C-alpha positions in Angstrom: 157.8 -71.8 282.6 154.8 -73.7 281.1 153.8 -70.9 278.8 157.1 -71.1 276.9 156.6 -74.8 276.0 154.3 -74.4 272.9 156.7 -71.7 271.6 159.7 -73.9 272.0 158.0 -76.8 270.3 157.2 -74.6 267.3 160.7 -73.1 267.2 162.5 -76.4 267.5 160.2 -78.0 264.9 160.7 -75.1 262.5 164.4 -74.5 263.0 165.0 -78.3 263.1 164.0 -78.4 259.4 166.9 -76.1 258.6 169.6 -76.9 261.2 168.6 -80.4 262.3 166.2 -81.1 265.2 168.9 -82.5 267.5 171.2 -79.6 267.0 168.4 -77.1 267.6 167.1 -78.9 270.7 170.7 -79.0 272.1 171.1 -75.3 271.5 167.8 -74.5 273.1 168.6 -76.7 276.1 172.0 -75.0 276.5 170.4 -71.5 276.4 167.7 -72.6 278.9 170.4 -74.0 281.2 172.0 -70.6 281.4 168.7 -68.8 281.9 166.6 -71.1 284.2 169.2 -73.5 285.6 170.0 -77.1 285.1 166.8 -78.6 286.5 164.5 -76.3 284.5 166.5 -77.0 281.3 166.3 -80.8 281.9 162.5 -80.5 282.4 162.1 -78.5 279.3 164.3 -81.0 277.3 162.1 -83.8 278.5 159.0 -81.9 277.4 160.5 -81.2 274.0 161.5 -84.8 273.6 158.0 -86.0 274.4 156.6 -83.5 271.9 159.0 -84.7 269.3 157.7 -88.3 269.4 154.0 -87.2 269.3 153.0 -86.1 265.8 149.7 -84.5 265.4 149.3 -82.1 262.5 146.1 -80.4 263.7 147.7 -79.8 267.1 150.8 -78.4 265.4 148.8 -76.0 263.2 146.7 -74.9 266.2 149.9 -74.3 268.3 151.5 -72.3 265.5 148.3 -70.2 265.1 148.0 -69.5 268.8 151.7 -68.7 269.1 151.4 -66.2 266.2 148.3 -64.7 267.7 150.0 -64.3 271.0 153.1 -62.8 269.4 151.0 -60.4 267.4 149.2 -59.4 270.6 152.5 -58.6 272.2 153.5 -56.3 269.4 150.1 -54.6 269.4 150.6 -54.0 273.2 154.1 -52.6 272.5 152.7 -50.4 269.7 150.0 -49.1 272.0 152.4 -48.4 274.8 154.8 -46.5 272.5 151.9 -44.5 271.1 150.7 -43.7 274.6 154.2 -42.8 275.9 155.0 -40.5 273.0 151.6 -38.9 272.9 150.5 -40.1 269.4 147.1 -38.9 268.4 144.3 -41.4 267.8 143.2 -41.7 264.2 139.9 -42.8 262.7 139.7 -46.5 261.9 140.7 -47.3 258.3 140.7 -50.9 256.9 143.8 -50.2 254.7 145.8 -48.9 257.7 144.7 -51.8 259.8 145.7 -54.4 257.3 149.1 -52.8 256.6 149.8 -52.5 260.3 149.0 -56.1 260.9 151.2 -57.2 258.0 154.0 -55.2 259.5 153.4 -56.7 262.9 153.3 -60.2 261.4 156.6 -59.6 259.6 158.2 -58.4 262.8 157.0 -61.5 264.7 158.6 -63.7 262.0 161.8 -61.7 262.0 162.0 -61.7 265.8 161.7 -65.5 265.8 164.4 -65.9 263.2 166.7 -63.6 265.1 166.1 -65.5 268.3 166.9 -68.8 266.7 170.1 -67.5 265.1 171.2 -66.0 268.4 170.5 -69.3 270.3 172.4 -71.3 267.7 175.4 -68.9 267.8 175.4 -69.0 271.6 175.2 -72.8 271.6 178.1 -73.1 269.1 180.2 -70.8 271.3 179.4 -72.8 274.4 180.1 -76.1 272.6 183.5 -75.0 271.3 184.5 -73.3 274.5 183.7 -76.4 276.6 186.0 -78.5 274.4 188.9 -76.2 274.8 191.4 -76.1 277.7 191.2 -73.8 280.6 193.3 -71.2 278.9 191.3 -69.5 276.2 192.8 -69.6 272.7 192.4 -66.9 270.1 189.8 -69.0 268.3 187.7 -69.2 271.5 188.0 -65.5 272.1 187.2 -64.8 268.4 184.0 -67.0 268.7 182.9 -65.2 271.8 183.5 -61.8 270.2 181.6 -62.9 267.1 178.7 -64.2 269.2 178.6 -60.9 271.1 178.8 -58.8 268.0 176.1 -60.9 266.3 173.8 -60.6 269.3 174.3 -56.9 269.4 173.7 -56.5 265.7 170.5 -58.6 265.8 169.2 -56.7 268.9 170.0 -53.4 267.3 168.2 -54.2 264.1 165.1 -55.5 265.8 164.9 -52.5 268.2 165.3 -50.1 265.3 162.4 -51.8 263.6 160.3 -51.7 266.7 161.0 -48.0 267.4 160.7 -46.9 263.8 157.8 -48.9 262.5 155.4 -49.5 265.4 154.5 -46.1 266.8 152.2 -43.7 264.9 154.5 -40.8 265.8 157.6 -40.9 263.8 161.0 -39.6 264.9 164.1 -38.9 262.9 166.0 -42.1 262.1 169.1 -40.7 263.7 167.4 -40.4 267.1 165.8 -43.9 266.6 169.2 -45.4 265.9 170.8 -43.7 268.9 168.1 -45.0 271.2 168.3 -48.5 269.7 172.1 -48.5 270.1 171.9 -47.7 273.8 169.2 -50.3 274.3 171.0 -53.0 272.4 174.3 -52.2 274.3 172.5 -52.6 277.6 170.9 -55.8 276.5 174.3 -57.1 275.3 175.9 -56.2 278.6 173.1 -57.8 280.6 173.5 -61.0 278.6 
């Protein structure tokens, strides 16, 4: 629970510039409520509120740097696992390949962050609208829920295709990659 706090501080600060800090914090709290329960969400909201009133540019820069390094490390581990699982041959170290691979990983970290923020905002919008509507769902509520589900599926599908197609050294046909990503995204959507 504590390890997610720096990431949430960075996400709410960054997305707050675009969507408004209060709206983003409300969306994050709503998502956390569904994931870790009311008490955990309230705790996280108090931590985010405390961080909001404390402004320290060097600390923010260090937090962003450490978050990006941790995220890059995660994608490096995924790449290594995929290479190991699919029997990719080790290649000799080349600076050009190393730099291009890290640029790709960094772009995937940024893309994953954007997709997560968009998904959280969409889910919070659906929850907010659905909570203001009567017990009997209307067509607009059902439409919002369907749009949220389709958007989550599409975002997950896109990210998984990128992970399976760009990260491993061993390349597969795009058709096989899309099929595997489709099944994975469908399972993630159903589990959501």
